DSSP file (Angstrom, degrees, kcal/mol; ACC not computed):
  #  RESIDUE AA STRUCTURE BP1 BP2  ACC     N-H-->O    O-->H-N    N-H-->O    O-->H-N    TCO  KAPPA ALPHA  PHI   PSI    X-CA   Y-CA   Z-CA
    1    1 A M              0   0    0      0, 0.0     2,-0.2     0, 0.0     0, 0.0   0.000 360.0 360.0 360.0 133.8  -51.9    8.8   93.5
    2    2 A E        -     0   0    0      1,-0.1     2,-0.3    35,-0.0     0, 0.0  -0.500 360.0-126.3 -76.1 142.1  -54.0    5.8   92.8
    3    3 A K        -     0   0    0     -2,-0.2     2,-0.1     1,-0.1    -1,-0.1  -0.656  24.4-118.9 -88.3 146.4  -55.3    5.3   89.2
    4    4 A S     >  -     0   0    0     -2,-0.3     4,-2.1     1,-0.1     5,-0.2  -0.403  25.2-110.7 -74.8 160.8  -59.0    4.8   88.7
    5    5 A I  H  > S+     0   0    0      1,-0.2     4,-2.6     2,-0.2     5,-0.2   0.850 120.3  58.0 -62.6 -33.3  -60.3    1.7   87.1
    6    6 A E  H  > S+     0   0    0      1,-0.2     4,-2.2     2,-0.2    -1,-0.2   0.900 106.4  48.6 -62.2 -38.4  -61.2    3.8   84.1
    7    7 A E  H  > S+     0   0    0      2,-0.2     4,-1.5    -3,-0.2    -2,-0.2   0.916 112.1  47.1 -64.0 -44.6  -57.6    4.9   83.7
    8    8 A V  H  X S+     0   0    0     -4,-2.1     4,-3.1     2,-0.2     5,-0.4   0.914 110.5  53.3 -65.7 -42.9  -56.2    1.4   84.0
    9    9 A V  H  X S+     0   0    0     -4,-2.6     4,-2.2     1,-0.2    -2,-0.2   0.953 110.2  48.2 -55.6 -49.8  -58.7    0.1   81.5
   10   10 A G  H  < S+     0   0    0     -4,-2.2    -1,-0.2     1,-0.2    -2,-0.2   0.762 117.1  41.5 -59.7 -30.8  -57.7    2.7   79.0
   11   11 A E  H  < S+     0   0    0     -4,-1.5    -2,-0.2    -3,-0.1    -1,-0.2   0.849 123.5  32.0 -84.2 -42.0  -54.0    2.0   79.5
   12   12 A L  H  < S+     0   0    0     -4,-3.1     2,-0.3    -5,-0.2    -3,-0.2   0.746 109.5  60.0 -97.7 -23.2  -53.9   -1.7   79.6
   13   13 A L     <  -     0   0    0     -4,-2.2     2,-0.3    -5,-0.4     3,-0.0  -0.728  61.3-168.0-109.1 157.8  -56.8   -2.9   77.3
   14   14 A H    >>  -     0   0    0     -2,-0.3     4,-1.1     4,-0.0     3,-0.8  -0.929  44.2  -8.4-141.0 162.4  -57.3   -2.3   73.6
   15   15 A G  H 3> S-     0   0    0     -2,-0.3     4,-1.9     1,-0.2     5,-0.1  -0.158 121.3  -7.9  55.5-138.0  -59.9   -2.6   71.0
   16   16 A D  H 3> S+     0   0    0      1,-0.2     4,-2.7     2,-0.2    -1,-0.2   0.867 133.9  56.3 -62.9 -37.6  -63.2   -4.4   71.6
   17   17 A I  H <> S+     0   0    0     -3,-0.8     4,-2.5     1,-0.2    -1,-0.2   0.920 109.3  47.5 -61.0 -43.6  -62.0   -5.7   75.1
   18   18 A Q  H  X S+     0   0    0     -4,-1.1     4,-2.9     1,-0.2     5,-0.2   0.947 112.0  48.4 -62.8 -48.3  -61.4   -2.1   76.1
   19   19 A Q  H  X S+     0   0    0     -4,-1.9     4,-2.2     2,-0.2    -2,-0.2   0.898 111.9  49.5 -56.0 -47.6  -64.7   -0.9   74.9
   20   20 A I  H  X S+     0   0    0     -4,-2.7     4,-2.4     2,-0.2    -1,-0.2   0.937 112.4  48.4 -62.8 -45.9  -66.6   -3.8   76.7
   21   21 A A  H  X S+     0   0    0     -4,-2.5     4,-2.5     1,-0.2     5,-0.2   0.934 111.1  49.4 -62.7 -43.7  -64.7   -3.1   80.0
   22   22 A K  H  X S+     0   0    0     -4,-2.9     4,-2.1     1,-0.2    -1,-0.2   0.880 111.2  49.7 -64.8 -35.7  -65.5    0.7   79.8
   23   23 A E  H  X S+     0   0    0     -4,-2.2     4,-2.5    -5,-0.2    -1,-0.2   0.905 111.4  49.4 -68.7 -41.4  -69.1   -0.1   79.1
   24   24 A L  H  X S+     0   0    0     -4,-2.4     4,-2.8     2,-0.2    -2,-0.2   0.917 111.5  48.1 -63.1 -44.7  -69.3   -2.5   82.1
   25   25 A V  H  X S+     0   0    0     -4,-2.5     4,-2.3     2,-0.2    -2,-0.2   0.920 113.6  47.6 -68.4 -41.3  -67.6    0.0   84.5
   26   26 A A  H  X S+     0   0    0     -4,-2.1     4,-2.5    -5,-0.2    -2,-0.2   0.924 111.4  51.4 -63.5 -43.8  -70.1    2.8   83.3
   27   27 A Y  H  X S+     0   0    0     -4,-2.5     4,-1.7     2,-0.2    -2,-0.2   0.949 111.9  46.6 -57.8 -52.0  -73.0    0.4   83.7
   28   28 A L  H  <>S+     0   0    0     -4,-2.8     5,-2.5     1,-0.2    -1,-0.2   0.916 113.9  47.3 -61.7 -41.4  -72.0   -0.5   87.3
   29   29 A R  H ><5S+     0   0    0     -4,-2.3     3,-1.5     1,-0.2    -1,-0.2   0.897 108.7  53.5 -64.9 -40.3  -71.4    3.1   88.2
   30   30 A T  H 3<5S+     0   0    0     -4,-2.5    -1,-0.2     1,-0.3    -2,-0.2   0.785 107.0  55.8 -66.4 -26.6  -74.8    4.2   86.7
   31   31 A N  T 3<5S-     0   0    0     -4,-1.7    -1,-0.3    -5,-0.2    -2,-0.2   0.048 127.4 -95.0 -97.4  27.6  -76.4    1.6   88.9
   32   32 A G  T < 5S+     0   0    0     -3,-1.5     2,-0.3     1,-0.2    -3,-0.2   0.590  81.1 131.8  81.5  11.5  -75.0    2.8   92.1
   33   33 A M      < -     0   0    0     -5,-2.5     2,-0.3    -6,-0.2    -1,-0.2  -0.740  35.6-162.5-100.4 150.2  -71.9    0.7   92.4
   34   34 A D  E     -A   51   0A   0     17,-2.6    17,-3.7    -2,-0.3     2,-0.5  -0.883  16.5-121.2-127.9 159.7  -68.5    2.0   93.2
   35   35 A F  E     -A   50   0A   0     -2,-0.3    15,-0.2    15,-0.2   -30,-0.1  -0.894  21.0-170.0-104.8 125.6  -65.0    0.7   92.9
   36   36 A E  E     -A   49   0A   0     13,-2.8    13,-3.1    -2,-0.5     3,-0.1  -0.966  26.8-120.3-113.9 125.0  -62.7    0.3   95.9
   37   37 A P  E     -A   48   0A   0      0, 0.0    11,-0.3     0, 0.0     6,-0.1  -0.364  40.7 -94.2 -61.8 141.3  -59.0   -0.5   95.4
   38   38 A G        -     0   0    0      9,-2.7     2,-0.2     4,-0.2     7,-0.1  -0.102  42.2-152.2 -51.7 148.7  -57.9   -3.8   97.0
   39   39 A K    >   +     0   0    0     -3,-0.1     3,-1.6     3,-0.1     2,-0.1  -0.697  56.1   8.9-117.5 171.6  -56.3   -3.6  100.5
   40   40 A G  G >  S+     0   0    0      1,-0.3     3,-1.7    -2,-0.2     4,-0.3  -0.358 135.5   5.8  62.2-126.0  -53.8   -5.7  102.3
   41   41 A Y  G 3  S+     0   0    0      1,-0.3     3,-0.5     2,-0.1    -1,-0.3   0.855 137.6  49.8 -52.7 -39.7  -52.2   -8.3   99.9
   42   42 A W  G X  S+     0   0    0     -3,-1.6     3,-2.1     1,-0.2     5,-0.4   0.547  82.2 100.5 -78.2  -8.7  -54.0   -6.8   97.0
   43   43 A E  T <  S+     0   0    0     -3,-1.7    -1,-0.2     1,-0.3    -2,-0.1   0.784  84.4  39.6 -56.3 -39.6  -53.0   -3.2   97.6
   44   44 A D  T 3  S+     0   0    0     -3,-0.5    -1,-0.3    -4,-0.3     2,-0.2   0.186 107.3  80.2 -94.8  16.8  -50.2   -2.8   95.1
   45   45 A Q  S <  S-     0   0    0     -3,-2.1     2,-1.5     2,-0.1    -7,-0.2  -0.695  94.3 -95.7-119.2 169.1  -51.9   -4.8   92.4
   46   46 A L  S    S+     0   0    0     -2,-0.2     2,-0.4    -9,-0.1    -3,-0.1  -0.558  75.1 128.8 -88.5  70.6  -54.7   -3.9   89.9
   47   47 A Y        -     0   0    0     -2,-1.5    -9,-2.7    -5,-0.4     2,-0.4  -0.985  31.6-179.0-127.1 137.1  -57.6   -5.2   91.9
   48   48 A W  E     -A   37   0A   0     -2,-0.4     2,-0.4   -11,-0.3   -13,-0.0  -0.986  17.5-143.5-131.6 144.0  -60.9   -3.5   92.8
   49   49 A M  E     -A   36   0A   0    -13,-3.1   -13,-2.8    -2,-0.4     2,-0.7  -0.866  21.0-126.9-103.7 144.1  -63.9   -4.5   94.7
   50   50 A V  E     -A   35   0A   0     -2,-0.4     2,-0.5   -15,-0.2   -15,-0.2  -0.802  23.2-159.6 -92.3 119.1  -67.4   -3.5   93.6
   51   51 A K  E      A   34   0A   0    -17,-3.7   -17,-2.6    -2,-0.7    -2,-0.0  -0.847 360.0 360.0 -97.4 128.3  -69.2   -1.8   96.5
   52   52 A Y              0   0    0     -2,-0.5    -1,-0.1   -19,-0.2   -17,-0.0   0.306 360.0 360.0-140.3 360.0  -73.0   -1.7   96.2
């Protein structure tokens, strides 16, 4: 199962950086943007594309 960007932010980032990243993700989602995991070369890495 793929992890969501929110899960990865919570696991890998800490402190102020984590809070800023969570706020950015929430802002983008609130404004109709979605995150799609990378495909091909990027598939097994922690990369997302923002779809709007």
